[in-house]
C-alpha positions as CSV (number, residue, x, y, z in Angstrom):
1,M,96.8,187.8,-118.1
2,N,94.6,190.2,-120.2
3,R,91.3,187.7,-120.1
4,F,92.0,187.9,-116.4
5,K,91.4,191.5,-116.7
6,N,89.1,191.5,-118.6
7,R,87.1,189.3,-116.1
8,L,87.9,191.6,-113.1
9,N,86.6,194.8,-115.4
10,A,83.5,193.1,-116.4
11,I,82.8,192.1,-112.7
12,E,83.2,195.6,-111.5
13,V,81.3,197.1,-114.4
14,L,78.3,194.4,-113.6
15,T,79.0,195.3,-109.5
16,E,78.6,199.3,-110.5
17,K,75.1,198.2,-112.5
18,L,73.8,196.5,-110.1
19,T,74.3,199.2,-107.3
20,D,73.0,201.7,-109.6
21,A,69.9,199.8,-110.2
22,M,69.1,199.7,-106.4
23,T,68.6,203.7,-107.0
24,P,64.6,204.6,-107.4
25,G,64.0,205.9,-110.6
26,F,67.6,205.0,-112.2
27,E,67.1,202.9,-115.1
28,V,70.6,200.6,-116.0
29,E,70.6,198.8,-119.0
30,F,72.4,195.1,-119.0
31,D,73.4,193.5,-121.9
32,P,72.1,189.8,-122.2
33,D,75.5,188.4,-120.7
34,E,75.4,190.9,-117.7
35,A,71.6,189.9,-117.1
36,E,72.4,186.4,-116.8
37,R,75.4,186.7,-114.7
38,A,73.2,188.8,-112.5
39,G,70.8,186.0,-112.1
40,A,68.0,187.6,-114.2
41,F,67.1,184.6,-115.9
42,Q,67.3,182.2,-113.0
43,E,64.7,179.7,-113.4
44,D,62.6,179.2,-110.0
45,A,59.0,178.3,-111.3
46,L,57.2,175.4,-109.9
47,S,57.2,172.6,-111.8
48,E,53.8,171.2,-112.9
49,A,53.5,168.8,-110.4
50,E,54.7,171.2,-107.7
51,A,51.5,173.3,-109.3
52,L,49.1,170.8,-109.4
53,D,49.7,169.3,-105.4
54,S,49.6,173.3,-104.4
55,C,46.0,174.0,-106.0
56,I,43.0,173.2,-103.4
57,D,40.5,173.7,-106.3
58,L,40.7,170.4,-107.6
59,P,38.4,167.7,-106.8
60,D,39.7,164.9,-104.4
61,E,40.2,161.5,-106.6
């Protein structure tokens, strides 16, 4: 039960921080776990193949 309560508290704190972060000029600090849960480290970059396919400057082979 205590573990569940801790998770709920962590979610509540993260939600408050994300709301605060939407305020212009307000700086919010996130610890690494909070940042990861908030999606700050979600990898969405192009793969090398996708980047090469999107390049229009390469000569046709």
